[in-house]
Structure formats: C-alpha cells, structure tokens
N, C-alpha and C positions, 0 to 999 in steps of 0.2 A: 504494500500500500504506500502511496505517495506520502512522504512525511508531513506535508502540509495538511493533507486530508486526515491523516492520523491525529494530528494536533487538534483539528477542528472537531473531529469525532469525539476525542477525549473530553474536550470542553463541552460539547453538546450533551454528552452523557451525564453531565452534572446538572443539567437543566431539568425542570419539572416536565411532565408529559405535555402540559399545555404550552410551555415555552418551546418544546421540541416541535410541536405541531406548527406553531407560529414560524419557527425557523424553516421548517420544510416548505411552508407556503411561500415564504420570502425567497427561498432558493429556487423553487419551481417557477416563481414569477419572474425570475431573472434569466431564465433560459431564452436562447435565441428563438426557439420555435415552440412557444407555449401552446398548450391545448386551447382551442377557442372557448371563451367563456359563454358564448351565445348558444351553445349546444349544437352548433353546426359541425360537421366533420372537418378535419383539417384539409387544406387545399391540396390538390393532387399535383404531382410533378408532371411535366410534359411527357415523360416516358410512360407514366401510368395512363395518362389520357390517350396516348397512342395505342397502348395495349388494350384498353377498354374499347376503343373504336375498332381495332382489328378483330377482337373477339365478337363484338356486336355484329360486325359485317359478316363474319363466318356464320353466326347464328341465323341472321336474317336470310342468308343465302342457302340455308339448310345444310351447311357443311360441318357444323359443330356436333360432336357427340354429346348428347345430354343424358343426364341420369336423374331418375325420379327421386323425390325426397325419401321415399321408403328405402330405396337402394342406398342412399347416402347414410341413412340411419343404420341400416343393416351392416354396412362396411365399418361404420364407427363402432358399433357394438362388437363386431368381430375383432377389431384391433384392440379394443378395450379388454376383451376377454383374453386375448393372446398376451397382453402386457401384464396380466396378473391381477 
C-alpha cells in the first residue's frame, strides 16, 4: 500500500463511523468522474455508443442470436450450481 494512503487510512480509522462516512462522501465527491446525482446513468464513451449501434443494427437486420430470459436464467442457475 502506498505510504500516503496508509497514513490517511490510519488517521481515518481513528474517526467515528459518522466522520468516516463524511470523509468517504468528500473523497467520492472529489473524483474526476463522479456518479451522476440526478439518477441518470453515466455518459457513454464513443466506443460504447458505436458498439451499441453495431449490435442494434445486427438485431434489426435479424443477424443477432438472441436468447430468451428463461434461457439466461437457466444458464445463470447452472453456473451458480457449478460454482458451489
């Protein structure tokens, strides 16, 4: 762990739970790409917009292989059972 981070963590561990929550809120608020507060999803990158457009065009042209919701659930259950 970076020594600066370790020092901040050690100091933060001395704070009350409420003070730590406040600190977390302040730290998250200072990130370059904070989650939107308005409930809207984050903006998509151009690469994702292009991928969505490509997949939508494939679907519209009847070229995409689709899977029913029931099949998705069955696959998920099978993986979950296999993982233990």
